[in-house]
C-alpha positions in Angstrom: 29.2 -133.9 7.2 32.6 -135.4 7.8 35.3 -133.3 9.4 38.9 -134.1 8.7 41.3 -132.3 11.0 45.1 -132.2 10.3 47.2 -131.2 13.3 50.3 -129.0 13.1 51.8 -125.7 14.0 51.3 -122.5 12.0 54.3 -120.6 10.6 56.9 -121.1 7.9 59.5 -122.3 10.5 57.3 -125.4 11.2 56.2 -126.1 7.7 58.4 -129.1 7.1 58.6 -130.4 10.6 57.7 -133.9 11.7 55.0 -132.4 13.9 53.2 -131.0 10.8 52.3 -134.2 9.0 48.6 -133.6 9.8 48.8 -130.4 7.8 50.6 -132.1 5.0 47.8 -134.7 4.6 45.1 -132.0 4.6 47.1 -130.2 1.9 47.1 -133.3 -0.2 43.3 -133.8 0.4 42.8 -130.2 -0.6 44.4 -130.9 -4.0 42.7 -134.3 -4.4 39.2 -133.0 -3.7 39.6 -129.5 -5.1 38.5 -128.0 -1.8 40.2 -124.6 -1.0 41.3 -124.6 2.6 41.8 -120.8 2.7 39.0 -119.5 4.8 40.0 -118.2 8.3 37.4 -119.9 10.5 37.3 -121.9 13.7 40.7 -120.5 14.8 42.3 -122.2 11.7 42.3 -122.7 8.0 39.0 -124.2 6.8 37.3 -125.3 3.6 34.3 -127.5 2.7 32.9 -129.2 -0.4 31.2 -132.3 -1.7 33.1 -135.6 -2.2 31.2 -138.6 -3.6 27.8 -137.1 -2.6 29.0 -136.4 0.9 29.7 -133.0 2.5 33.3 -132.7 3.7 35.1 -130.2 5.8 38.9 -129.8 6.1 40.4 -128.0 9.1 44.0 -127.0 10.0 43.9 -125.5 13.5 46.2 -122.5 13.8 46.1 -122.4 17.6 49.5 -124.2 17.9 49.5 -127.9 18.6 48.8 -127.9 22.3 45.6 -125.9 21.9 44.1 -127.7 19.0 41.0 -128.7 20.9 39.5 -125.2 20.9 39.5 -125.0 17.1 38.0 -128.5 16.7 35.2 -127.9 19.3 34.2 -124.7 17.5 33.8 -126.6 14.2 32.0 -129.5 15.9 29.6 -127.2 17.7 28.8 -125.1 14.6 28.0 -128.1 12.4 26.4 -130.1 15.3 28.7 -133.1 14.6 29.1 -136.3 16.6 32.4 -138.0 17.3 31.7 -140.5 14.6 31.8 -137.6 12.1 35.4 -136.7 12.9 38.9 -138.0 12.0 42.1 -136.4 13.2 45.4 -136.9 11.3 48.6 -136.5 13.4 52.2 -137.6 13.7 53.3 -140.3 16.2 56.7 -140.7 17.7 55.9 -144.2 18.9 55.4 -145.6 15.4 58.1 -146.6 13.0 58.8 -144.0 10.3 56.0 -144.1 7.7 53.8 -146.6 9.5 50.0 -145.8 9.7 47.7 -146.6 12.5 44.0 -145.9 12.4 41.8 -146.3 15.4 38.2 -145.4 16.3 38.9 -144.2 19.8 41.5 -144.3 22.6 43.9 -142.3 24.7 46.1 -139.4 23.5 49.2 -141.6 23.7 51.4 -138.7 24.8 50.4 -136.5 21.9 49.5 -133.0 23.3 47.4 -131.9 20.4 45.2 -135.1 20.6 45.1 -134.7 24.3 43.7 -131.2 24.1 41.0 -132.3 21.6 39.9 -135.1 23.9 39.8 -132.8 26.8 37.9 -130.0 25.0 35.4 -132.4 23.4 35.0 -134.5 26.6 35.0 -137.6 24.4 37.7 -139.8 22.9 35.3 -141.7 20.5 36.5 -140.1 17.3 38.8 -141.6 14.6 42.4 -140.8 14.6 45.0 -141.6 12.0 48.6 -141.6 13.2 51.6 -141.4 10.9 54.9 -142.7 12.4 57.8 -140.3 12.5 60.3 -142.6 14.3 61.4 -142.6 17.9 63.7 -140.4 19.9 64.9 -140.3 23.5 62.9 -138.4 26.0 65.5 -135.6 26.2 65.5 -135.3 22.4 61.8 -135.5 21.8 61.1 -131.8 21.3 63.9 -131.3 18.8 62.8 -134.5 17.1 59.2 -133.5 16.5 60.0 -129.9 15.5 62.9 -130.9 13.3 62.7 -131.7 9.5 63.0 -135.1 7.8 66.3 -136.0 6.4 66.7 -136.6 2.6 66.8 -140.3 3.3 63.5 -140.1 5.3 61.6 -137.9 3.0 60.5 -140.5 0.3 59.2 -142.8 3.1 57.2 -139.9 4.6 55.8 -138.8 1.3 54.7 -142.3 0.5 53.1 -142.5 4.0 51.2 -139.2 3.4 49.8 -140.6 0.2 48.7 -143.7 1.9 47.1 -141.5 4.7 45.1 -139.7 2.0 43.8 -143.1 0.7 43.0 -144.1 4.3 41.0 -140.9 4.9 39.1 -141.4 1.6 38.3 -145.0 2.6 37.1 -143.8 6.0 34.8 -141.3 4.3 33.4 -143.7 1.7 33.4 -147.1 3.5 33.6 -146.4 7.2 36.1 -146.9 10.0 36.1 -150.7 10.1 37.0 -151.2 6.4 39.5 -148.4 6.6 41.2 -150.0 9.6 41.2 -153.5 8.0 42.8 -152.0 4.9 45.3 -149.6 6.2 46.5 -151.1 9.5 48.3 -153.9 7.6 51.8 -153.7 9.1 53.1 -156.4 6.8 52.3 -154.3 3.7 53.9 -151.3 5.2 57.1 -153.2 6.0 57.4 -154.6 2.5 57.0 -151.1 1.0 59.4 -149.7 3.5 62.0 -152.4 2.8 61.7 -151.8 -1.0 62.2 -148.1 -0.5 65.3 -148.7 1.6 66.7 -151.1 -1.0 66.1 -148.6 -3.8 67.8 -145.8 -1.8 70.8 -148.1 -1.0 71.2 -149.0 -4.7 70.9 -145.3 -5.7 73.7 -144.4 -3.2 76.0 -147.1 -4.6 75.4 -146.0 -8.1 76.1 -142.4 -7.2 79.3 -143.2 -5.4 82.5 -142.0 -7.2 83.9 -145.5 -6.6 81.1 -147.1 -8.6 81.7 -147.6 -12.3 79.0 -149.5 -14.1 80.3 -152.6 -16.0 84.0 -151.9 -15.1 86.4 -154.6 -14.0 87.9 -154.2 -10.5 
């Protein structure tokens, strides 16, 4: 079995926050794989099914972010999983908006949800997929992660979540090394991001009241 954990906070007030990108990716995987994540289990929302001949479990801990480890440990213990069977999807304030970074192991990097999982498991040797939410000053960090994306940011984030789904699928089917090689390509991300920014700038110009297509100035 492979366990995909998406981190976030429960409650409608957090649904669209930057901190809930892990939940968003699990929601997309739920649709993609037709796995209902509606069972209340392991202190969270849980579902399982078969994908490409492999048993898959999706988990959204509802312990609040800073206590995510308890939920993950319950699932790992119940299914007798090893760290190699786990991937955690989370937001990252140290990455540029929309950038992905997939790693096999490492520190929490200041993310309290990941920190609690490492502490409760007693092991940092599980895969983690970080999605960039952009930086903020230390004083503004809490408001930043709990705030919503702006209309300008939303298309970039939605595209990043779709790439994250692809990255998780690659991890399941082909393993961590091929997934890292394919989805840690910053050059590809920057090209896509630049194209999206150009598209939005053009759209703003065309929607401006001062813009008249084909008119002489």
